[in-house]
C-alpha positions, 0 to 999 in steps of 0.5 A, spaced: 705 854 596 706 861 595 709 867 599 704 872 600 706 879 597 703 885 598 704 893 598 703 895 591 699 900 588 699 906 584 704 912 586 707 918 582 714 919 580 718 921 586 713 917 591 715 911 595 712 904 597 713 899 601 712 892 599 712 886 604 712 878 603 710 873 608 713 866 608 708 860 607 707 856 613 711 850 610 718 854 611 716 858 617 720 854 622 726 855 618 725 861 615 732 864 617 735 859 613 732 862 606 735 867 602 730 872 600 729 876 594 725 881 590 724 880 583 720 884 578 717 883 571 715 889 566 711 888 560 715 885 555 721 884 559 724 878 563 724 877 570 730 881 574 733 881 581 731 887 584 734 886 591 736 880 595 738 879 602 741 872 604 740 868 610 746 871 613 744 878 612 748 880 605 745 884 601 745 886 594 741 891 589 740 891 582 744 898 579 738 901 577 735 901 584 741 902 588 740 908 593 733 908 592 731 901 595 732 898 601 731 890 602 730 888 609 728 882 613 724 880 620 726 873 621 721 873 628 715 875 623 718 871 617 717 877 613 721 880 608 720 888 606 722 892 600 722 900 601 722 903 595 723 911 595 724 916 589 720 911 584 721 912 577 716 910 571 721 905 569 720 902 576 713 900 574 712 892 574 709 886 577 714 885 583 715 878 586 718 875 592 722 869 592 725 864 598 731 860 596 734 854 600 738 849 597 734 846 592 727 849 595 724 855 591 718 859 593 715 865 589 710 870 591 704 871 587 706 878 585 704 885 587 703 890 581 707 897 582 705 902 577 709 909 577 706 915 573 710 920 571 
């Protein structure tokens, strides 16, 4: 059971991408109760939190993406989004979405974002 992430691709530095992630059927009826997050993992690096949005709407960002990335969710569509602007080569990574509620964790399969200089 995985979330389905999409929207990655190749973009030049300074460009934009919008990632989307849809919840698996198992949690759609309770999606609004889940905290959602976007993580990324660059080659040779550990997976890191990029942005998170709680079930109550509290948002947090990694310092490296503040002012450039925006996370949002649409509970009616069971989706979470990551709008990425002013992309930099350092943003190149596989991006994963995650849903968390109590002891339940669900991950997406990852979508590759490549930013060329």
